C-alpha positions as CSV (number, residue, x, y, z in Angstrom):
1,X,0.1,0.1,0.0
2,X,1.3,3.5,-0.8
3,X,2.3,5.4,2.4
4,X,0.5,8.5,1.3
5,X,-2.8,6.8,0.7
6,X,-2.3,4.7,3.8
7,X,-3.2,7.8,5.9
8,X,-6.8,7.3,4.6
9,X,-7.0,3.6,5.2
10,X,-6.3,3.0,8.9
11,X,-8.3,0.6,11.1
12,X,-11.5,1.8,12.5
13,X,-11.1,3.1,16.2
14,X,-13.9,2.0,18.5
15,X,-14.6,3.3,22.0
16,X,-11.4,2.4,24.0
17,X,-10.7,2.6,27.8
18,X,-7.1,2.0,28.8
19,X,-7.5,3.1,32.5
20,X,-5.1,1.5,34.9
21,X,-6.7,-1.1,37.1
22,X,-5.1,0.1,40.2
23,X,-6.4,3.5,41.7
24,X,-5.1,5.7,44.3
25,X,-6.8,6.2,47.7
26,X,-7.8,9.7,47.2
27,X,-9.9,10.6,44.0
28,X,-11.8,13.7,42.8
29,X,-9.1,16.3,43.5
30,X,-8.4,17.0,39.8
31,X,-12.1,17.1,39.0
32,X,-12.7,19.3,42.0
33,X,-9.9,21.8,40.9
34,X,-11.1,22.0,37.3
35,X,-14.8,22.6,38.4
36,X,-13.6,25.3,40.8
37,X,-11.3,27.0,38.5
38,X,-13.0,26.4,35.1
39,X,-9.6,25.7,33.7
40,X,-7.9,22.6,32.3
41,X,-4.2,22.8,32.0
42,X,-3.1,20.8,29.1
43,X,0.6,19.5,28.6
44,X,1.3,19.2,24.8
45,X,4.1,19.4,22.3
46,X,5.2,22.7,20.5
47,X,7.1,20.9,17.7
48,X,4.8,18.3,16.3
49,X,2.9,20.0,13.4
50,X,0.1,19.6,12.3
51,X,-0.9,17.9,15.7
52,X,0.5,20.6,17.9
53,X,2.9,23.4,17.3
54,X,3.5,27.2,17.9
55,X,2.2,29.5,15.0
56,X,4.1,32.7,13.9
57,X,2.4,34.5,16.7
58,X,3.7,32.0,19.4
59,X,0.3,30.6,19.8
60,X,-0.5,26.9,20.0
61,X,-2.3,25.4,16.9
62,X,-3.1,21.9,15.5
63,X,-5.4,18.9,15.9
64,X,-4.4,18.1,19.5
65,X,-5.0,21.8,20.4
66,X,-8.4,21.7,18.9
67,X,-9.3,18.5,20.6
68,X,-8.0,19.8,23.9
69,X,-10.3,22.8,23.6
70,X,-13.4,20.7,22.7
71,X,-12.8,18.6,25.8
72,X,-12.5,21.6,28.0
73,X,-15.4,23.3,26.6
74,X,-17.7,20.2,27.1
75,X,-16.5,20.2,30.7
76,X,-17.5,23.8,31.2
77,X,-13.8,24.9,31.4
78,X,-11.1,26.7,29.3
79,X,-8.0,25.0,27.9
80,X,-4.6,26.5,28.9
81,X,-1.5,25.0,27.4
82,X,1.9,24.1,28.6
83,X,4.9,22.8,26.8
84,X,7.1,20.8,29.4
85,X,9.8,18.3,28.3
86,X,8.3,15.3,26.9
87,X,10.1,13.2,29.6
88,X,8.3,15.1,32.3
89,X,4.9,14.2,30.7
90,X,5.8,10.4,30.3
91,X,7.3,10.1,33.8
92,X,3.7,10.6,35.4
93,X,5.4,12.8,38.0
94,X,3.1,15.7,37.1
95,X,3.0,17.2,40.7
96,X,-0.3,19.1,39.9
97,X,1.3,21.3,37.2
98,X,-1.3,20.1,34.6
99,X,-4.5,18.2,34.6
100,X,-4.3,16.4,31.1
101,X,-2.0,15.9,28.3
102,X,-3.1,15.8,24.6
103,X,0.0,15.6,22.7
104,X,-0.2,12.5,20.4
105,X,1.1,10.1,22.9
106,X,1.2,6.4,22.3
107,X,-0.1,4.1,25.2
108,X,2.6,1.6,25.8
109,X,2.8,-1.0,28.6
110,X,5.5,1.0,30.4
111,X,3.8,4.2,30.2
112,X,0.5,2.7,31.5
113,X,2.2,1.9,34.7
114,X,2.4,5.5,35.7
115,X,-0.3,7.2,33.5
116,X,-3.9,6.7,32.6
117,X,-5.1,6.6,29.0
118,X,-8.9,7.4,29.0
119,X,-9.3,7.0,25.1
120,X,-7.6,6.6,22.0
121,X,-8.6,9.6,19.6
122,X,-6.6,8.8,16.5
123,X,-4.1,6.7,14.6
124,X,-1.1,7.9,12.5
125,X,1.5,5.9,10.4
126,X,5.2,6.3,11.1
127,X,7.7,6.5,8.4
128,X,11.4,7.2,7.6
129,X,12.4,10.3,5.7
130,X,15.6,11.4,4.0
131,X,17.1,14.5,2.2
132,X,15.7,14.9,-1.2
133,X,19.1,14.5,-2.8
134,X,19.8,11.2,-1.0
135,X,20.5,8.2,-3.1
136,X,18.7,5.9,-0.7
137,X,15.9,3.8,-2.3
138,X,15.2,1.1,0.2
139,X,14.9,1.0,4.0
140,X,17.6,-1.5,4.3
141,X,20.1,1.0,3.1
142,X,19.6,2.8,6.3
143,X,21.1,0.0,8.3
144,X,24.2,1.3,10.1
145,X,23.4,5.0,9.4
146,X,22.8,8.1,11.6
147,X,19.0,8.4,12.2
148,X,17.3,11.2,14.3
149,X,14.1,11.1,16.2
150,X,12.5,13.2,19.0
151,X,13.7,12.0,22.5
152,X,11.5,9.8,24.4
153,X,9.2,9.2,21.5
154,X,7.8,6.0,20.0
155,X,10.1,6.8,17.2
156,X,13.2,6.7,19.3
157,X,12.0,3.4,20.9
158,X,11.6,1.9,17.4
159,X,15.1,2.9,16.4
160,X,16.4,1.4,19.5
161,X,14.3,-1.9,18.8
162,X,12.4,-1.3,22.2
163,X,9.0,-0.2,21.0
164,X,6.1,-2.2,22.4
165,X,2.5,-1.6,21.1
166,X,-0.7,-3.3,22.4
167,X,-1.7,-5.6,19.5
168,X,-5.3,-4.8,20.3
169,X,-4.9,-1.3,19.2
170,X,-2.1,-1.4,16.6
171,X,-1.3,-3.8,13.7
172,X,1.9,-6.1,14.2
173,X,5.2,-4.5,12.9
174,X,8.9,-5.4,12.5
175,X,11.9,-3.4,13.2
176,X,13.0,-2.8,9.6
177,X,16.1,-0.7,10.2
178,X,19.1,-1.0,12.6
179,X,20.7,2.3,12.9
180,X,24.5,2.7,13.3
181,X,23.7,5.7,15.5
182,X,20.5,7.0,17.1
183,X,20.5,10.8,17.6
184,X,17.8,12.2,19.8
185,X,16.4,15.7,19.6
186,X,14.0,17.8,21.7
187,X,11.5,17.9,18.9
188,X,10.8,16.6,15.5
189,X,11.5,20.3,14.2
190,X,15.2,19.8,15.3
191,X,15.6,16.6,13.4
192,X,14.3,18.1,10.3
193,X,16.4,21.3,10.8
194,X,19.6,19.1,10.9
195,X,18.6,17.0,8.0
196,X,17.8,20.1,5.7
197,X,21.4,21.2,6.1
198,X,22.2,18.5,3.4
199,X,22.4,14.7,2.7
200,X,24.6,13.1,5.3
201,X,26.0,16.3,6.8
202,X,24.6,15.8,10.3
203,X,22.0,13.0,9.8
204,X,21.3,10.3,7.1
205,X,17.7,10.0,7.9
206,X,14.8,10.8,10.4
207,X,11.7,9.0,11.5
208,X,8.3,10.5,12.6
209,X,4.7,10.5,11.8
210,X,3.6,10.7,8.1
211,X,1.4,13.9,8.7
212,X,4.5,15.6,10.2
213,X,6.7,14.7,7.2
214,X,4.0,15.9,4.8
215,X,3.6,19.1,6.6
216,X,7.4,19.7,6.6
217,X,7.4,19.0,2.8
218,X,4.7,21.5,2.3
219,X,6.8,24.1,4.2
220,X,9.6,23.5,1.7
221,X,11.9,21.2,3.7
222,X,14.1,19.4,1.1
223,X,13.0,15.9,2.3
224,X,11.2,12.8,1.0
225,X,9.5,9.8,2.5
226,X,11.4,6.5,2.0
227,X,9.5,3.3,1.8
228,X,6.2,2.4,3.4
229,X,4.9,3.0,7.0
230,X,6.9,0.9,9.4
231,X,4.2,1.0,12.2
232,X,0.8,2.5,13.0
233,X,0.6,4.0,16.5
234,X,-2.7,4.6,18.4
235,X,-2.5,8.1,20.1
236,X,-4.4,8.5,23.3
237,X,-5.4,11.3,25.7
238,X,-3.4,11.3,29.0
239,X,-4.2,11.8,32.5
240,X,-2.8,11.3,36.0
241,X,-3.6,8.2,37.9
242,X,-4.5,10.5,40.8
243,X,-8.0,10.9,39.9
244,X,-10.1,8.1,38.2
245,X,-13.2,10.3,38.3
246,X,-11.5,12.9,36.1
247,X,-10.0,10.3,33.8
248,X,-13.4,8.6,33.3
249,X,-15.1,12.0,32.5
250,X,-12.4,12.7,29.8
251,X,-12.9,9.4,28.3
252,X,-16.6,9.9,28.1
253,X,-16.2,13.2,26.4
254,X,-13.8,11.7,23.7
255,X,-16.4,9.2,23.0
256,X,-19.0,11.9,22.6
257,X,-16.8,13.9,20.1
258,X,-16.2,10.7,18.2
259,X,-19.8,10.0,18.1
260,X,-21.1,13.3,16.9
261,X,-18.5,13.5,14.2
262,X,-16.4,16.3,15.8
263,X,-13.2,14.3,15.9
264,X,-13.5,13.5,12.1
265,X,-14.1,17.0,11.3
266,X,-10.9,18.1,13.2
267,X,-8.9,15.3,11.7
268,X,-9.8,16.3,8.1
269,X,-9.1,20.1,9.0
270,X,-5.6,19.4,10.1
271,X,-4.5,16.1,8.5
272,X,-6.6,16.2,5.3
273,X,-7.8,12.8,6.0
274,X,-9.9,10.8,8.5
275,X,-7.6,9.2,10.9
276,X,-10.4,8.5,13.3
277,X,-13.1,6.2,11.9
278,X,-11.9,5.1,8.4
279,X,-11.8,1.4,7.7
280,X,-9.6,-0.8,5.5
């Protein structure tokens, strides 16, 4: 299947609850805080277009941003956005600094030990990309090369051959490339900036989501996709394990915006395709 066309042919997402089984003694604090302040602080990613990024005016935009605003609105609150380090979000040690994260995070077994994933809200294919002047024609040619990815991401784990995805939510995959060196960066934009300097100057290739690659190409980055999608990742809303009541409410709202077509509408707005409810 052509990788560009594959964006519009991803498996149907049904209502999913990935909440952790174990729950803390105290619950309701996050929900009470949101109801009192009418604000939901959302941790997200500033360098992952078109899902989430800062526009020319320094304002957050993207699919994740619009989904966050919709969740907050349906809870009678306003979304405020923060941009902490990715590792701070995935660590689960939030310390009350934000109530929710909508930043295209993949639920993995390791992350589920410290975080709750109330619902999956879209899928995206991941692929390798190279400088447009590169002579590479197959993924096997990237073996032993310098490949970049955002730190702490599923893309880094894939390069390290450490990625684990729940087969219930993601098709089976193989590790198609064994890099000689994995270079990690704060954000995808940094990987793209290094690769745009020239073929093989700092990097030989990068890996990220197909929508991000296509967005970069549209922004005149001299890159191209190499090969087909190497895995399809489910992306989930993230909450703390400190308040099951809040997590449940967020999950219910995601199912509402899925059922009434809002998620599909936002997906088409930002990705140009339905990454929410399309079928094979």
